[in-house]
BAVEXVO-11523 format. One record per residue (C-alpha): residue in three letters; x, y, z; residue number from 1; chain. Coordinates in steps of 0.001 Angstrom, whole numbers, plus 500000, padded with zeros to 6 digits. Last residue first. Layout:
ATOM  type       X       Y       Z  seq  mol
ATOM   Ala       X       Y       Z  NUM    A
...
This chain:
ATOM  type       X       Y       Z  seq  mol
ATOM   Gln  500577  624736  409350  157    A
ATOM   His  500841  626230  412858  156    A
ATOM   Ala  502553  623173  414402  155    A
ATOM   Arg  505083  623239  411578  154    A
ATOM   Asp  506262  626714  412523  153    A
ATOM   Arg  506627  625649  416185  152    A
ATOM   Leu  508696  622626  415168  151    A
ATOM   Ser  510906  625032  413214  150    A
ATOM   His  511789  624440  409578  149    A
ATOM   Asn  515566  624492  408932  148    A
ATOM   Glu  516490  621463  406895  147    A
ATOM   Leu  517991  618732  409045  146    A
ATOM   Pro  521532  618128  410286  145    A
ATOM   Cys  522816  614551  410589  144    A
ATOM   Leu  523175  611450  412779  143    A
ATOM   Ile  523797  612778  416296  142    A
ATOM   His  523906  609848  418731  141    A
ATOM   Cys  521561  609826  421703  140    A
ATOM   Gly  521827  609378  425439  139    A
ATOM   Ala  519128  609246  428050  138    A
ATOM   Gln  518344  610141  431633  137    A
ATOM   Tyr  514787  609951  432885  136    A
ATOM   Asn  513071  611599  435842  135    A
ATOM   His  509262  611630  435939  134    A
ATOM   Ser  509184  609063  438797  133    A
ATOM   Ser  512760  608056  439468  132    A
ATOM   Lys  515984  607335  437557  131    A
ATOM   Lys  514391  605768  434481  130    A
ATOM   Gln  517070  604951  431928  129    A
ATOM   Cys  517079  605730  428214  128    A
ATOM   Trp  519624  604388  425732  127    A
ATOM   Arg  520921  604816  422194  126    A
ATOM   Met  518361  607284  420822  125    A
ATOM   Glu  519239  608153  417229  124    A
ATOM   Val  519390  611857  416407  123    A
ATOM   Leu  518329  613947  413415  122    A
ATOM   Leu  519402  617519  414055  121    A
ATOM   Arg  517758  620931  413918  120    A
ATOM   Val  519601  624139  414792  119    A
ATOM   Ser  517335  627177  414994  118    A
ATOM   Asp  518210  630057  412696  117    A
ATOM   Gln  520122  632924  414243  116    A
ATOM   Arg  519372  635974  416427  115    A
ATOM   Pro  518697  633624  419361  114    A
ATOM   Cys  519729  629990  418775  113    A
ATOM   Asp  516838  627697  419635  112    A
ATOM   Phe  517785  624006  419582  111    A
ATOM   Glu  515649  621433  417796  110    A
ATOM   Ala  516210  617678  418097  109    A
ATOM   Met  514359  615437  415630  108    A
ATOM   Tyr  514056  611991  417097  107    A
ATOM   Tyr  514743  608415  416009  106    A
ATOM   Arg  514552  605115  417945  105    A
ATOM   Gln  511437  605927  419966  104    A
ATOM   Asn  511258  605160  423691  103    A
ATOM   Leu  512213  608470  425291  102    A
ATOM   Pro  510533  608219  428698  101    A
ATOM   Val  509121  611499  430013  100    A
ATOM   Asp  510442  614147  432418   99    A
ATOM   Ser  513742  614296  430523   98    A
ATOM   Gln  517485  614833  431092   97    A
ATOM   Ile  519560  614187  427959   96    A
ATOM   Gly  523182  613444  427041   95    A
ATOM   Ile  523750  614472  423430   94    A
ATOM   Gly  525947  612924  420785   93    A
ATOM   Gly  529021  612710  418616   92    A
ATOM   Gln  530019  616352  418274   91    A
ATOM   Ser  529514  616728  422011   90    A
ATOM   Leu  526830  617872  424440   89    A
ATOM   Asp  526133  617159  428080   88    A
ATOM   Arg  523149  616982  430405   87    A
ATOM   Thr  520942  618540  427759   86    A
ATOM   Val  517428  619518  428760   85    A
ATOM   Val  514040  618285  427496   84    A
ATOM   Leu  510850  619847  426118   83    A
ATOM   Ala  508909  617048  424447   82    A
ATOM   Pro  507574  617418  420919   81    A
ATOM   Gly  504138  616088  420120   80    A
ATOM   Gly  502928  612533  420221   79    A
ATOM   Asp  502721  609815  417611   78    A
ATOM   Ala  505580  609784  415120   77    A
ATOM   Asp  506244  612677  412766   76    A
ATOM   Ile  507442  611505  409349   75    A
ATOM   Leu  511024  612020  408238   74    A
ATOM   Ser  512090  611816  404628   73    A
ATOM   Asp  514905  610289  402557   72    A
ATOM   Asn  513472  606748  402504   71    A
ATOM   Leu  511141  606660  405525   70    A
ATOM   Val  512663  607590  408895   69    A
ATOM   His  510055  607719  411658   68    A
ATOM   Val  510018  610684  414035   67    A
ATOM   Pro  509770  611505  417754   66    A
ATOM   Gln  510084  615277  418335   65    A
ATOM   Leu  512675  616429  420885   64    A
ATOM   Tyr  512721  620108  421830   63    A
ATOM   Phe  515589  621916  423551   62    A
ATOM   Pro  516671  623268  426945   61    A
ATOM   Ile  520441  623643  427446   60    A
ATOM   Ala  522108  622355  430633   59    A
ATOM   Leu  525780  622078  429628   58    A
ATOM   Ala  528441  619571  430666   57    A
ATOM   Glu  530683  619638  427596   56    A
ATOM   Arg  531581  616303  426089   55    A
ATOM   Val  534884  615631  424336   54    A
ATOM   Asp  534375  613247  421434   53    A
ATOM   Arg  536116  609846  421562   52    A
ATOM   Arg  534302  608845  424777   51    A
ATOM   Arg  536165  607687  427889   50    A
ATOM   Glu  536319  610921  429899   49    A
ATOM   His  538453  610217  432997   48    A
ATOM   Asp  539677  613823  433315   47    A
ATOM   Pro  536290  614930  434671   46    A
ATOM   Leu  534437  617637  432734   45    A
ATOM   Ala  534715  621387  433113   44    A
ATOM   Asp  532049  623478  431356   43    A
ATOM   Asp  531356  625984  434155   42    A
ATOM   Pro  528934  628398  432507   41    A
ATOM   Leu  530182  631833  431354   40    A
ATOM   Ser  529546  634937  433434   39    A
ATOM   Gly  527368  638062  433647   38    A
ATOM   Thr  524239  636137  434582   37    A
ATOM   Phe  521715  637195  431916   36    A
ATOM   Lys  523881  638322  428995   35    A
ATOM   Val  526807  636053  429823   34    A
ATOM   Cys  524553  633003  430078   33    A
ATOM   Gly  522719  633922  426863   32    A
ATOM   Glu  525999  634221  424941   31    A
ATOM   Cys  527066  630875  426394   30    A
ATOM   Tyr  523909  629194  425081   29    A
ATOM   Ala  524268  630738  421615   28    A
ATOM   Asp  527933  629667  421533   27    A
ATOM   Arg  527090  626101  422567   26    A
ATOM   Ile  524406  625682  419893   25    A
ATOM   Lys  526653  627178  417188   24    A
ATOM   His  529540  624974  418327   23    A
ATOM   Val  527306  621896  417952   22    A
ATOM   Leu  526309  623143  414482   21    A
ATOM   Glu  529944  623484  413357   20    A
ATOM   Ala  530801  620022  414713   19    A
ATOM   Ile  527838  618529  412810   18    A
ATOM   Glu  529079  620134  409584   17    A
ATOM   Glu  532620  618878  410182   16    A
ATOM   Pro  531381  615359  411007   15    A
ATOM   His  529737  614879  407599   14    A
ATOM   Asp  529738  611121  406881   13    A
ATOM   Ile  527229  610438  409680   12    A
ATOM   Cys  524226  611264  407543   11    A
ATOM   Asn  525198  609400  404388   10    A
ATOM   Gly  522865  606403  404813    9    A
ATOM   Ala  520037  608625  406048    8    A
ATOM   Asp  519845  610554  402774    7    A
ATOM   Arg  521022  614141  402757    6    A
ATOM   Met  519631  617462  403964    5    A
ATOM   Met  516685  615541  405364    4    A
ATOM   His  513193  616218  404150    3    A
ATOM   Ile  510403  616744  406646    2    A
ATOM   Met  506863  615444  406160    1    A
């Protein structure tokens, strides 16, 4: 069982904390790009962006673990974590590319940030569309940060 940093009803009332974590994810990704390729990724988005939060087109691998929300705790749902990739990232949500359908309502998203703690977020899946065999695109809303216990750490308990 995983405890949230705050109860589910108050999750979205802390946009500054979510913004700080999104920047942490992006900065760790960009640091890796510079280290291994010598340049920053191309983050440009079209001018016709319609969402309230600016999205950055970044391809960052991360884990998604399906969970059930029960009172102020999360319980793992059936199945292990899936390795997925961001299509875009903003303070409000994450665009996702996946090999498997994402049919649960809630997920725990975990991003590795080298030389720092992993970033773990509770997200609510808003949509998932099959593009072709083993190719799904999805979008989720970031609800709140989670306490910092890695999915890999929990798998060894």
